[in-house]
Backbone as JSON Lines, residues from 0, in Angstrom:
{"i":0,"aa":"M","n":[-200.63,77.79,8.53],"ca":[-200.75,77.12,7.23],"c":[-200.22,78.04,6.12]}
{"i":1,"aa":"N","n":[-199.46,77.47,5.24],"ca":[-198.88,78.25,4.15],"c":[-199.92,78.58,3.09]}
{"i":2,"aa":"K","n":[-199.79,79.78,2.54],"ca":[-200.63,80.19,1.41],"c":[-199.97,79.69,0.12]}
{"i":3,"aa":"K","n":[-200.78,79.45,-0.88],"ca":[-200.27,79.03,-2.17],"c":[-199.63,80.23,-2.86]}
{"i":4,"aa":"V","n":[-198.5,79.98,-3.52],"ca":[-197.8,81.04,-4.24],"c":[-197.83,80.74,-5.75]}
{"i":5,"aa":"K","n":[-198.29,81.72,-6.5],"ca":[-198.34,81.64,-7.95],"c":[-197.0,82.14,-8.51]}
{"i":6,"aa":"I","n":[-196.39,81.35,-9.38],"ca":[-195.1,81.71,-9.99],"c":[-195.35,81.84,-11.49]}
{"i":7,"aa":"T","n":[-195.23,83.05,-11.99],"ca":[-195.47,83.32,-13.41],"c":[-194.15,83.69,-14.1]}
{"i":8,"aa":"V","n":[-193.9,83.09,-15.25],"ca":[-192.72,83.44,-16.03],"c":[-193.05,84.72,-16.8]}
{"i":9,"aa":"L","n":[-192.4,85.8,-16.42],"ca":[-192.62,87.09,-17.09],"c":[-191.84,87.18,-18.4]}
{"i":10,"aa":"R","n":[-190.65,86.62,-18.38],"ca":[-189.79,86.77,-19.55],"c":[-188.69,85.71,-19.53]}
{"i":11,"aa":"T","n":[-188.3,85.27,-20.71],"ca":[-187.1,84.46,-20.87],"c":[-186.17,85.23,-21.79]}
{"i":12,"aa":"E","n":[-184.9,85.17,-21.5],"ca":[-183.93,85.94,-22.29],"c":[-182.81,85.03,-22.77]}
{"i":13,"aa":"Y","n":[-182.07,85.53,-23.72],"ca":[-180.93,84.79,-24.27],"c":[-179.88,85.77,-24.75]}
{"i":14,"aa":"D","n":[-178.68,85.67,-24.22],"ca":[-177.61,86.57,-24.6],"c":[-176.72,85.85,-25.62]}
{"i":15,"aa":"Q","n":[-176.91,86.19,-26.88],"ca":[-176.2,85.53,-27.97],"c":[-174.7,85.68,-27.85]}
{"i":16,"aa":"E","n":[-174.26,86.88,-27.51],"ca":[-172.81,87.14,-27.4],"c":[-172.18,86.23,-26.33]}
{"i":17,"aa":"L","n":[-172.79,86.16,-25.16],"ca":[-172.26,85.31,-24.09],"c":[-172.36,83.84,-24.47]}
{"i":18,"aa":"A","n":[-173.43,83.45,-25.13],"ca":[-173.6,82.06,-25.54],"c":[-172.49,81.67,-26.52]}
{"i":19,"aa":"E","n":[-172.21,82.51,-27.48],"ca":[-171.16,82.2,-28.45],"c":[-169.8,82.06,-27.77]}
{"i":20,"aa":"R","n":[-169.61,82.82,-26.72],"ca":[-168.31,82.81,-26.05],"c":[-168.17,81.68,-25.03]}
{"i":21,"aa":"Y","n":[-169.27,81.37,-24.3],"ca":[-169.15,80.47,-23.16],"c":[-170.0,79.2,-23.2]}
{"i":22,"aa":"A","n":[-171.09,79.19,-23.91],"ca":[-172.03,78.06,-23.84],"c":[-171.67,76.96,-24.83]}
{"i":23,"aa":"I","n":[-172.23,75.79,-24.56],"ca":[-172.08,74.7,-25.52],"c":[-172.82,75.09,-26.8]}
{"i":24,"aa":"P","n":[-172.42,74.58,-27.94],"ca":[-173.1,74.95,-29.2],"c":[-174.59,74.64,-29.17]}
{"i":25,"aa":"N","n":[-175.36,75.56,-29.74],"ca":[-176.82,75.39,-29.88],"c":[-177.54,75.19,-28.54]}
{"i":26,"aa":"S","n":[-177.07,75.88,-27.5],"ca":[-177.71,75.71,-26.19],"c":[-179.13,76.27,-26.18]}
{"i":27,"aa":"G","n":[-179.37,77.36,-26.88],"ca":[-180.71,77.91,-27.01],"c":[-181.29,78.46,-25.71]}
{"i":28,"aa":"M","n":[-182.57,78.79,-25.78],"ca":[-183.3,79.35,-24.64],"c":[-183.44,78.29,-23.55]}
{"i":29,"aa":"C","n":[-183.87,78.75,-22.38],"ca":[-184.11,77.83,-21.26],"c":[-185.06,76.73,-21.68]}
{"i":30,"aa":"P","n":[-184.7,75.48,-21.44],"ca":[-185.58,74.37,-21.85],"c":[-186.72,74.08,-20.87]}
{"i":31,"aa":"F","n":[-186.73,74.75,-19.73],"ca":[-187.71,74.45,-18.69],"c":[-188.89,75.42,-18.66]}
{"i":32,"aa":"H","n":[-188.65,76.67,-19.02],"ca":[-189.68,77.68,-18.83],"c":[-189.91,78.51,-20.08]}
{"i":33,"aa":"Q","n":[-191.18,78.93,-20.27],"ca":[-191.58,79.77,-21.38],"c":[-192.4,80.94,-20.84]}
{"i":34,"aa":"K","n":[-192.29,82.07,-21.53],"ca":[-193.03,83.26,-21.14],"c":[-194.52,82.92,-20.99]}
{"i":35,"aa":"G","n":[-195.12,83.39,-19.9],"ca":[-196.53,83.14,-19.65],"c":[-196.82,81.89,-18.85]}
{"i":36,"aa":"Q","n":[-195.85,81.02,-18.68],"ca":[-196.04,79.8,-17.92],"c":[-196.39,80.14,-16.47]}
{"i":37,"aa":"V","n":[-197.35,79.4,-15.92],"ca":[-197.79,79.62,-14.54],"c":[-197.6,78.32,-13.76]}
{"i":38,"aa":"L","n":[-196.94,78.43,-12.61],"ca":[-196.69,77.3,-11.73],"c":[-197.17,77.68,-10.33]}
{"i":39,"aa":"Y","n":[-197.39,76.69,-9.49],"ca":[-197.85,76.95,-8.11],"c":[-197.01,76.16,-7.12]}
{"i":40,"aa":"S","n":[-196.76,76.78,-5.97],"ca":[-196.04,76.12,-4.88],"c":[-196.85,76.29,-3.6]}
{"i":41,"aa":"D","n":[-196.71,75.31,-2.72],"ca":[-197.33,75.41,-1.4],"c":[-196.47,76.21,-0.44]}
{"i":42,"aa":"G","n":[-195.37,76.77,-0.96],"ca":[-194.46,77.54,-0.14],"c":[-193.28,76.74,0.37]}
{"i":43,"aa":"V","n":[-193.36,75.44,0.21],"ca":[-192.28,74.56,0.67],"c":[-191.73,73.73,-0.49]}
{"i":44,"aa":"H","n":[-192.61,73.16,-1.27],"ca":[-192.21,72.26,-2.35],"c":[-192.21,72.97,-3.71]}
{"i":45,"aa":"P","n":[-191.23,72.62,-4.55],"ca":[-191.2,73.22,-5.88],"c":[-192.28,72.61,-6.77]}
{"i":46,"aa":"P","n":[-192.77,73.38,-7.71],"ca":[-193.69,72.81,-8.7],"c":[-192.95,71.74,-9.5]}
{"i":47,"aa":"E","n":[-193.65,70.75,-9.97],"ca":[-193.01,69.66,-10.71],"c":[-192.23,70.16,-11.92]}
{"i":48,"aa":"E","n":[-192.74,71.18,-12.62],"ca":[-192.12,71.67,-13.85],"c":[-191.0,72.67,-13.59]}
{"i":49,"aa":"M","n":[-190.69,72.95,-12.35],"ca":[-189.74,74.01,-12.0],"c":[-188.3,73.53,-12.18]}
{"i":50,"aa":"C","n":[-187.5,74.35,-12.82],"ca":[-186.06,74.12,-12.92],"c":[-185.46,74.11,-11.52]}
{"i":51,"aa":"G","n":[-184.67,73.11,-11.21],"ca":[-184.1,72.98,-9.88],"c":[-183.17,74.11,-9.48]}
{"i":52,"aa":"V","n":[-182.39,74.61,-10.43],"ca":[-181.48,75.7,-10.13],"c":[-182.25,76.99,-9.85]}
{"i":53,"aa":"A","n":[-183.25,77.26,-10.67],"ca":[-184.09,78.45,-10.44],"c":[-184.8,78.33,-9.08]}
{"i":54,"aa":"W","n":[-185.28,77.14,-8.76],"ca":[-185.97,76.94,-7.48],"c":[-185.05,77.25,-6.3]}
{"i":55,"aa":"Q","n":[-183.78,76.86,-6.37],"ca":[-182.84,77.14,-5.3],"c":[-182.77,78.63,-5.0]}
{"i":56,"aa":"V","n":[-182.88,79.45,-6.04],"ca":[-182.79,80.9,-5.89],"c":[-184.1,81.5,-5.34]}
{"i":57,"aa":"I","n":[-185.23,81.09,-5.89],"ca":[-186.49,81.73,-5.52],"c":[-187.18,81.07,-4.31]}
{"i":58,"aa":"A","n":[-186.77,79.87,-3.93],"ca":[-187.44,79.14,-2.85],"c":[-187.54,79.94,-1.55]}
{"i":59,"aa":"P","n":[-186.49,80.64,-1.09],"ca":[-186.64,81.4,0.15],"c":[-187.72,82.49,0.05]}
{"i":60,"aa":"M","n":[-187.81,83.13,-1.11],"ca":[-188.82,84.19,-1.27],"c":[-190.22,83.59,-1.39]}
{"i":61,"aa":"V","n":[-190.34,82.47,-2.07],"ca":[-191.64,81.77,-2.15],"c":[-192.1,81.41,-0.74]}
{"i":62,"aa":"H","n":[-191.19,80.9,0.05],"ca":[-191.54,80.52,1.43],"c":[-191.98,81.74,2.25]}
{"i":63,"aa":"Q","n":[-191.23,82.84,2.16],"ca":[-191.61,84.05,2.9],"c":[-192.99,84.52,2.5]}
{"i":64,"aa":"L","n":[-193.26,84.6,1.22],"ca":[-194.6,85.05,0.76],"c":[-195.68,84.1,1.25]}
{"i":65,"aa":"S","n":[-195.41,82.81,1.2],"ca":[-196.43,81.83,1.63],"c":[-196.76,81.95,3.11]}
{"i":66,"aa":"M","n":[-195.81,82.48,3.88],"ca":[-196.02,82.68,5.31],"c":[-196.61,84.06,5.62]}
{"i":67,"aa":"G","n":[-196.9,84.84,4.57],"ca":[-197.48,86.16,4.78],"c":[-196.46,87.24,5.05]}
{"i":68,"aa":"E","n":[-195.18,86.95,4.82],"ca":[-194.11,87.91,5.05],"c":[-193.76,88.63,3.76]}
{"i":69,"aa":"L","n":[-193.09,89.76,3.9],"ca":[-192.6,90.51,2.74],"c":[-191.24,89.95,2.33]}
{"i":70,"aa":"V","n":[-190.89,90.14,1.07],"ca":[-189.58,89.67,0.61],"c":[-188.54,90.79,0.58]}
{"i":71,"aa":"Q","n":[-188.98,92.0,0.88],"ca":[-188.07,93.15,0.98],"c":[-188.71,94.15,1.93]}
{"i":72,"aa":"P","n":[-187.93,95.06,2.5],"ca":[-188.53,96.07,3.37],"c":[-189.56,96.9,2.61]}
{"i":73,"aa":"S","n":[-190.66,97.19,3.22],"ca":[-191.76,97.9,2.59],"c":[-191.31,99.22,1.98]}
{"i":74,"aa":"G","n":[-191.7,99.44,0.71],"ca":[-191.41,100.69,0.03],"c":[-190.01,100.87,-0.49]}
{"i":75,"aa":"T","n":[-189.2,99.81,-0.47],"ca":[-187.81,99.96,-0.88],"c":[-187.48,99.42,-2.28]}
{"i":76,"aa":"W","n":[-188.42,98.71,-2.9],"ca":[-188.02,98.04,-4.12],"c":[-189.14,98.02,-5.15]}
{"i":77,"aa":"L","n":[-190.24,97.39,-4.82],"ca":[-191.36,97.27,-5.74],"c":[-192.52,98.15,-5.29]}
{"i":78,"aa":"N","n":[-193.4,98.49,-6.23],"ca":[-194.54,99.34,-5.86],"c":[-195.64,98.53,-5.17]}
{"i":79,"aa":"N","n":[-195.5,97.23,-5.1],"ca":[-196.41,96.36,-4.4],"c":[-195.58,95.44,-3.53]}
{"i":80,"aa":"D","n":[-195.62,95.63,-2.22],"ca":[-194.77,94.87,-1.31],"c":[-195.17,93.41,-1.16]}
{"i":81,"aa":"T","n":[-196.32,93.0,-1.71],"ca":[-196.79,91.63,-1.51],"c":[-196.38,90.7,-2.64]}
{"i":82,"aa":"I","n":[-195.54,91.18,-3.57],"ca":[-195.09,90.34,-4.68],"c":[-193.57,90.32,-4.69]}
{"i":83,"aa":"G","n":[-193.02,89.53,-5.59],"ca":[-191.58,89.51,-5.8],"c":[-191.28,89.28,-7.26]}
{"i":84,"aa":"V","n":[-190.24,89.91,-7.77],"ca":[-189.78,89.69,-9.15],"c":[-188.31,89.26,-9.04]}
{"i":85,"aa":"F","n":[-188.03,88.05,-9.5],"ca":[-186.69,87.46,-9.35],"c":[-186.27,86.75,-10.62]}
{"i":86,"aa":"A","n":[-184.97,86.59,-10.77],"ca":[-184.42,85.91,-11.94],"c":[-183.64,84.68,-11.52]}
{"i":87,"aa":"C","n":[-183.61,83.69,-12.39],"ca":[-182.75,82.55,-12.16],"c":[-181.31,82.99,-12.37]}
{"i":88,"aa":"P","n":[-180.32,82.22,-11.91],"ca":[-178.94,82.68,-11.99],"c":[-178.23,82.38,-13.33]}
{"i":89,"aa":"D","n":[-178.94,81.89,-14.32],"ca":[-178.31,81.59,-15.61],"c":[-178.01,82.9,-16.32]}
{"i":90,"aa":"G","n":[-176.77,83.26,-16.44],"ca":[-176.38,84.52,-17.03],"c":[-176.51,84.56,-18.55]}
{"i":91,"aa":"I","n":[-176.6,83.41,-19.18],"ca":[-176.73,83.36,-20.62],"c":[-178.2,83.31,-21.05]}
{"i":92,"aa":"R","n":[-179.02,82.59,-20.3],"ca":[-180.45,82.46,-20.65],"c":[-181.33,82.57,-19.4]}
{"i":93,"aa":"P","n":[-181.33,83.73,-18.77],"ca":[-182.1,83.92,-17.54],"c":[-183.6,83.92,-17.77]}
{"i":94,"aa":"V","n":[-184.3,83.53,-16.74],"ca":[-185.77,83.54,-16.71],"c":[-186.19,84.47,-15.57]}
{"i":95,"aa":"I","n":[-187.15,85.36,-15.86],"ca":[-187.63,86.31,-14.86],"c":[-189.0,85.83,-14.35]}
{"i":96,"aa":"F","n":[-189.12,85.7,-13.04],"ca":[-190.33,85.18,-12.41],"c":[-191.04,86.25,-11.58]}
{"i":97,"aa":"L","n":[-192.37,86.21,-11.6],"ca":[-193.21,87.01,-10.72],"c":[-193.8,86.07,-9.67]}
{"i":98,"aa":"L","n":[-193.64,86.4,-8.4],"ca":[-194.19,85.62,-7.31],"c":[-195.35,86.39,-6.67]}
{"i":99,"aa":"E","n":[-196.48,85.71,-6.51],"ca":[-197.66,86.34,-5.91],"c":[-198.37,85.33,-5.04]}
{"i":100,"aa":"V","n":[-198.88,85.78,-3.92],"ca":[-199.68,84.9,-3.06],"c":[-201.08,84.78,-3.65]}
{"i":101,"aa":"E","n":[-201.57,83.57,-3.7],"ca":[-202.93,83.32,-4.21],"c":[-203.95,83.44,-3.11]}
């Protein structure tokens, strides 16, 4: 049985220079996520409020954590091997997520 995974938005960012050069006018910050937002997944399904593109990136790690597996080799990346810190692939307005097993 999969464990529930808590997905917390640690930070949202916006690169003004890149936006001015490449984005549509007035694109602004990510419309889906805000700092402090907490979402939950069963390890298989995305939370209803989750951006689909961000989910494509973090879904494999959410699934691994829900199965009790590590998302990286122990001691190679984070000081706590039971969590994950990942970003969506939006280079202009990325969102940074913390993944933790509940």
